[in-house]
N, C-alpha and C positions, 0 to 999 in steps of 0.2 A: 732336347739336348743337342747341342751343336757337335758335329763330328770333327774330331781333331785330325790333323794330317798324319798319314802313316809314315813312320820312321823305320828305315831299314838298317840292319846291323849284320855284319859279316859273320862267318863261321869258320871253324878249322876244317870243315869238310867241303868238298866241291859241290856246287849246285844247291847249297842249303843257305837260307837267309832267315834271320829273325825279324819279325814284324812287330812293331809297337803301335797300338791304336786304342784310344779311349781307355787308358789305364789297363789294357790287356795286352799281353805279349804271347806270341806263339811262333812255331817254326813252320816254314813252308818250303816247297820245292822252288828252285829258281831256274827252271828249264823253259826256254821259249816254246810257246804253243802247247804247253802241258799244264793242265789244271787238275790238281789233286786236293784232297782235304788238308787241313792244317794238323800239326802234330804237337803234342805237349812237350816232347823232349827233342833235343838236337840229335841224339842217337837214333831214335825212331825215324826221324826225317831222313837221316843219312842212309838207313837201311831201305827206306822207300825209294830213294834215288837209285841205289844199287839194284833193287828189284825191277825198277823201270828199265834200266839199261839191259838187264838180263832178258826182259821180255821182248826187247827189240833186237836181240841177238848180239849185244856188245858185252864187253867185260865189265864187271863191277869196279867202281872207283874208290869207294870209301871204306866200308867195314867188311863186307862179304868178300870172300876169296874165290877165284876161279879154280876149278880142279885141273 
């Protein structure tokens, strides 16, 4: 089976992209030099972005709120 080109689609959240390839779509982080797994929903991916920023000592950007 030939591999189709990956198509990227934006999101309403920062650093979140939707990828379409071989009749399959999934959500992934769009942060340079960061490789994480794919996520089935946009919300789960946005939470993963927030958790990544918290882990490096920055404020969350999307769903989670800083205290």
